[in-house]
C-alpha positions in Angstrom: 0.0 0.0 0.0 1.3 3.4 -1.0 0.6 6.2 1.5 -0.3 9.4 -0.2 -1.3 13.0 0.6 -4.9 12.1 0.1 -4.6 9.6 3.0 -3.2 12.5 5.2 -6.1 14.7 4.2 -8.6 11.9 5.1 -6.8 11.5 8.4 -7.1 15.2 9.2 -10.9 14.9 8.7 -11.1 11.7 10.8 -9.3 13.0 13.8 -10.9 16.5 13.7 -12.3 17.3 17.2 -10.1 14.8 19.0 -6.7 16.2 18.1 -5.7 19.8 18.6 -4.5 22.1 15.8 -1.4 23.0 17.8 0.2 26.5 17.8 3.1 27.4 15.5 5.0 29.7 17.8 7.8 32.1 16.7 10.9 31.5 18.8 12.3 35.0 19.4 15.4 33.6 21.0 16.3 31.1 18.2 15.3 33.6 15.5 17.7 36.1 17.0 20.5 33.6 17.5 20.3 32.1 14.0 19.2 35.2 11.9 16.5 32.9 10.5 12.8 32.8 11.3 12.4 29.8 13.6 9.0 28.5 14.4 8.1 25.9 17.1 5.2 23.5 16.3 4.0 22.8 19.8 2.8 19.2 19.7 3.2 19.2 23.5 -0.1 21.0 23.5 -2.0 17.8 22.5 -4.3 16.3 25.2 -1.8 13.5 25.7 1.2 15.8 25.6 2.6 14.5 22.3 2.0 14.2 18.6 1.4 10.5 18.9 -2.3 11.1 19.4 -2.7 12.0 15.7 -1.6 8.6 14.5 -3.2 6.5 17.3 -6.5 8.3 16.8 -6.5 7.8 13.0 -5.5 4.1 13.4 -8.1 3.2 16.0 -11.0 5.2 14.4 -10.3 3.3 11.2 -10.6 -0.1 12.9 -13.7 -2.2 12.3 -16.2 -2.6 15.2 -15.1 -6.3 15.4 -11.4 -5.4 15.8 -12.2 -2.8 18.4 -14.3 -5.2 20.4 -11.4 -7.6 20.6 -9.4 -5.0 22.4 -6.1 -3.4 21.2 -2.5 -3.9 22.0 0.7 -2.0 21.1 4.3 -1.6 22.0 5.5 1.9 23.0 8.3 3.9 24.5 5.6 5.9 26.2 3.9 8.6 24.0 2.2 6.2 21.6 1.1 4.1 24.5 -0.4 7.1 26.2 -2.2 8.1 23.0 -3.6 4.6 22.6 -4.7 4.6 26.2 -6.4 7.9 25.7 -8.3 6.7 22.7 -9.2 3.4 24.4 -10.7 5.3 27.3 -12.6 7.7 25.0 -14.1 4.8 23.0 -14.4 2.4 26.0 -12.1 -0.2 24.4 -9.8 -2.5 26.5 -6.2 -1.9 25.8 -2.8 -3.4 26.7 0.5 -1.5 26.3 3.8 -3.4 26.2 6.9 -1.5 27.2 10.6 -2.2 27.9 12.5 -1.7 31.1 13.9 1.5 29.7 10.6 3.4 29.6 10.7 6.2 32.3 8.3 6.0 35.2 6.6 9.3 34.3 5.5 7.7 31.0 4.4 4.5 32.7 2.3 6.5 35.1 0.7 8.5 32.3 -0.5 5.3 30.7 -1.7 3.6 33.8 -3.6 6.7 34.9 -5.7 6.3 31.8 -6.8 2.8 32.9 -4.9 0.5 30.5 -2.9 -2.6 31.4 0.8 -1.8 31.1 3.1 -4.9 30.7 6.8 -4.4 31.1 8.4 -7.1 28.9 12.0 -7.1 27.8 15.1 -5.1 28.2 14.6 -3.0 25.0 12.0 -1.9 22.5 12.6 -5.0 20.2 11.8 -7.4 23.1 8.8 -5.3 24.1 7.4 -5.5 20.5 7.9 -9.2 20.5 6.0 -9.4 23.7 3.1 -7.4 22.3 2.8 -9.6 19.2 2.9 -12.7 21.4 0.2 -11.3 23.7 -1.9 -10.2 20.7 -1.9 -13.8 19.5 -2.5 -15.4 22.9 -5.4 -13.1 23.8 -6.8 -12.4 20.4 -6.2 -8.7 20.6 -5.9 -6.2 17.6 -2.3 -5.1 17.2 -1.4 -1.5 16.3 2.2 -0.6 15.4 3.7 2.4 17.1 5.0 3.7 13.7 5.0 1.2 10.8 1.3 1.5 10.0 -0.4 3.4 7.2 -3.0 4.9 9.4 -0.5 5.9 12.0 1.8 7.5 9.4 -1.1 9.4 7.7 -2.2 10.7 11.1 1.3 12.0 11.9 1.4 13.7 8.5 -1.4 16.0 9.5 1.3 18.1 11.2 2.7 19.1 7.9 -0.7 20.2 6.6 -1.1 22.5 9.6 2.5 24.0 9.3 2.2 24.7 5.6 -1.4 26.1 5.8 -0.3 28.5 8.5 3.2 29.3 7.1 3.3 28.5 3.4 6.7 30.1 3.2 8.3 27.4 5.4 11.3 26.1 3.6 12.7 23.7 6.2 11.0 21.3 8.7 13.2 19.8 11.4 11.8 16.6 12.8 12.7 14.2 15.6 13.7 10.9 14.1 13.1 7.5 15.6 11.2 4.6 14.0 10.1 7.0 11.3 6.3 7.2 11.7 6.3 10.9 12.3 9.0 11.6 9.8 7.4 9.5 7.0 4.0 11.2 7.3 5.4 14.7 7.7 8.1 14.3 4.9 5.7 12.7 2.4 2.9 15.2 3.0 5.2 18.3 3.0 7.0 17.2 -0.2 3.7 16.4 -1.9 2.6 20.0 -1.2 5.9 21.7 -1.6 8.5 19.5 -3.4 11.5 21.7 -2.8 11.0 21.9 1.0 14.0 20.7 3.0 13.2 17.9 5.5 15.8 17.3 8.2 15.7 14.4 10.7 17.5 14.6 14.1 18.3 11.8 16.6 20.6 11.1 19.5 24.2 10.0 19.0 23.9 6.4 20.3 21.6 3.9 18.7 20.0 6.1 16.1 18.4 3.3 14.1 16.8 5.2 11.2 19.8 7.5 10.7 22.2 4.5 10.6 19.8 2.5 8.4 19.4 5.3 5.8 23.2 5.7 5.7 23.7 2.0 5.2 20.9 1.7 2.6 19.3 -1.1 4.6 17.9 -1.7 8.1 20.7 -2.2 10.6 20.4 -3.4 14.2 21.4 -1.1 17.1 22.0 -1.4 20.8 19.3 0.5 22.7 20.6 2.4 25.7 19.6 5.2 28.0 19.2 8.6 26.5 17.6 11.9 27.4 15.8 11.4 24.1 14.2 8.2 25.3 11.3 8.5 22.8 13.8 8.2 19.9 15.6 5.0 21.0 15.0 1.5 19.7 15.5 -0.8 16.7 13.6 -0.9 13.5 12.2 -4.4 13.0 13.5 -6.2 10.0 9.9 -6.7 8.8 9.5 -3.0 8.4 7.1 -2.3 5.6 6.8 1.5 5.3 8.9 3.9 7.3 12.4 2.9 6.2 11.5 3.2 2.5 9.6 6.5 3.0 12.3 8.1 5.1 14.9 7.0 2.5 12.8 8.5 -0.2 11.6 11.8 1.3 14.2 12.9 3.9 16.9 15.3 2.7 19.4 14.7 5.5 19.6 13.2 9.0 21.9 14.3 11.8 22.8 13.4 15.4 23.1 15.5 18.5 24.9 14.7 21.7 23.4 14.1 25.2 24.9 17.4 26.3 23.3 19.3 23.4 20.0 17.7 24.1 20.2 18.6 27.8 21.1 22.2 26.9 18.1 22.3 24.6 15.7 21.0 27.3 17.0 23.7 29.6 16.7 26.3 26.8 13.1 25.4 26.1 12.3 25.7 29.8 14.2 28.9 30.5 14.0 30.8 27.3 10.8 29.5 25.6 8.9 28.8 28.8 8.2 25.3 27.5 8.4 21.9 29.2 9.7 19.6 26.5 11.1 16.0 26.7 14.5 15.2 25.3 13.3 13.8 22.0 11.3 16.9 21.3 14.4 19.0 22.0 16.8 17.1 19.7 15.7 19.2 16.7 16.1 22.4 18.8 19.6 21.2 19.7 20.5 20.7 16.0 19.2 24.2 15.0 21.1 25.7 17.9 24.4 24.1 16.9 24.2 23.8 13.1 21.9 26.6 11.9 24.7 27.8 9.6 24.4 24.5 7.6 20.6 24.9 7.1 19.5 26.3 3.8 16.6 28.6 3.7 15.3 31.2 6.2 12.0 29.9 7.5 12.4 26.9 9.7 9.7 24.9 11.5 10.8 22.7 14.4 8.4 19.9 15.5 8.4 19.9 19.3 7.0 16.4 19.6 6.1 16.1 23.3 6.3 17.1 27.0 6.3 13.8 28.8 9.4 14.3 30.9 9.9 14.1 34.7 9.7 17.7 35.8 12.6 17.1 38.2 14.8 16.1 35.3 13.9 19.4 33.6 14.7 21.4 36.7 18.0 19.5 37.1 19.0 20.4 33.5 17.9 24.0 34.0 20.1 24.2 37.1 23.0 22.6 35.3 23.0 24.8 32.2 21.2 28.0 33.2 21.2 28.5 36.9 24.9 28.5 37.7 
């Protein structure tokens, strides 16, 4: 199945009224620092605190009644699971979220507070996904991929529609890059509307699965480890059907940022932008802060993907970088 701009437009209509049209806020500080117009697409303003609600809502609302009645299951590093939990509660559907031991407590609590069953299975995302597929088979549940699903990808692509409707002069979009669900939808939709737009993906230095896979021209395994950008960690399954090919086709370049740069960006968002953003959401900010001279164009939109971070971690990073 080829995912097209028409699928994204349909998704926009499907999720209307559930998902917020989030603000596109001019960052005065980044604009002054870079001498470019830098806009922040505030997906942290979604009801679940992250963009993942777009894809989860579109996927679940497109399920048949029979598949919904079975109950749903997914694997998540946190934000997708919270989005699925939110939709399950809204539609009164039983749901199970499988996570790895690396998922932070703040994200586990966010899912459990919405009433779903959270199963910690495995030391990393790959093992958690294997656990979710096993439980789906054992319990007869409907499985929804966190990123490699046409409806999920189309839902995430609605962000590009909003950015280009509000700021048609946007010439660069900087996107957090993990398994590629967000990137695939945004890049395909943006390029379909504006073929010459520059799409940049940003991930953390260690275990950046999609970045390394694109460079290699094939899906490569990575070791998953702790990162401030916990939402961006994890392998791409070898049975990937959509996101690797779409990212390879539509993304202009991918880049890595260090843990120190991510930490500084979290502190910057808190201190200068008055935003609480998680590490993954700040990876694109970190890239713009440190590499703006390499970005062509003058109108940059940064997707700030979510705010699901322990506030104590935010405060510690603020104290480390701005309060000394």
